[in-house]
N, C-alpha and C positions, 0 to 999 in steps of 0.2 A: 579121482573119486568119481564114480558113476552117477549123474542125478536123474533121473526121470520120474516122469508121473503119471496116475493112472486115475480112471475116475470110477466108483464103484459106487454101488448102491449100499447108503451106510448098514441097514440090514444084515448086508453081506459083510459089510464090514469088521461086524462085529465079532461074526465069526471066523474072519480070517488069523489064521495062523498068524501071520507076519505083524500083525498090528498088535495078537497078544501078547507076542515074543519081543514086544518091540525093537524090532528090525525096522518097521518105516512108521512114519508119523503121518497121523491124518490130517491134514492143513485147516480142512474147511471144506461146506458144501457150495455146490454149484446154484443152487436156490435160489431164493429169496429171504429165506427164513431158516433156521436151525431145524434140523429133523428129530422129530421124539426119537427117534432110535441111537443117535447123539447129540444131546442137545448142547453139549458143551461147545461144540463146532460152529463157528460163526460161516454167515454167507462172505463168499469169497469175495463178492461186490462191496461188503463193508469193511475188507482188507486190501484197499486199493485195488481192485480188477474191476472199475466201474461199469456198470453196465451188464455185468455177467449174470447170466440168468439160462442158467439150463436144464433142463428138467424131461425126464423121461413119463411119459404120460399114455394112457390107452383109453381108448373110444368104444362104444359100441353104436354099429351103424345097420343100416336097414337099407333096403330100397326106396331110392327117390320117390317114387309113387304110394310109397307105402300109406293106406290111411292113417287119419289122426289117432281114430279109436286104437288101434293095433299097435302104435308109436306110443302109445299111453300105455296101453297093458306090457308091451316089452318093457318099457322104463319102468314102469313102478313093480314090476316082478324082479325085474334086475336088480334092484334099488332093494326090496325085501330080502332077497339072498343074500346080499352083500350086508346084511341086517346081523344074521346067522353067526352065535358063536363059532360055531366048527371052522365054517368061513374065513370070518375075521382073523382065525387062529392062523391058516393056512398063509393067506395073504400076507400076514404080518410073518410068519416063520420063513416066507419067501425075500423078506426084507421089502416090501413094497408099502409104503406110507399111502393110504385110503384118501381121497379128499374129491368127495361126491360132487361134480355139476351137472345138476338135474337139469338146465335148460338148456335145447339143442341149439339154441341161437350162442351160447357161452362159448360151446364146443366150435360151431361155426367159426367165430370170430378168433378162438384161437388156432385152430387150421390157417385160416387164412395171416395169423401173425406169424405163426411159424414159417408159414410158406415166404411168406416176405423177408424175415431176418435171414433163413439159413439160405434163401436161393443169391442175399447179398454176399454170403459168408462165401459161397461155392464158385461165386464169380470173381470174387475179391483173392481167392486163393487159386482161381485158375483148376478149380476140381474137375476133371472130367471122366466120364463113364468107360470102361472098355471091355 
């Protein structure tokens, strides 16, 4: 028997022929809460993999010295676009679960936390770029 593991976006997994054909079984999600795409799957951290919280995320970045009014305009426009039903439909079709964090401070804290976390993983696993 060959056992392997793969991480996929829950939205992609819904369309995955292997899951539909019941050739593989989804065991859980790597985030801290069930995905709305597959709400029956519980977080792996709740299944004995303590501390496991791995999620992909996207950010909107601008030059450091961009004036505050321009940042507000970009943020507000981006948020408005993300509320468009057509845009939401395309995002959902791509298997992306949209969680909007408005405050730049939240994003900055997330970047710092991810850097700290993954720096430790890279060092512990002796991962090197080649």
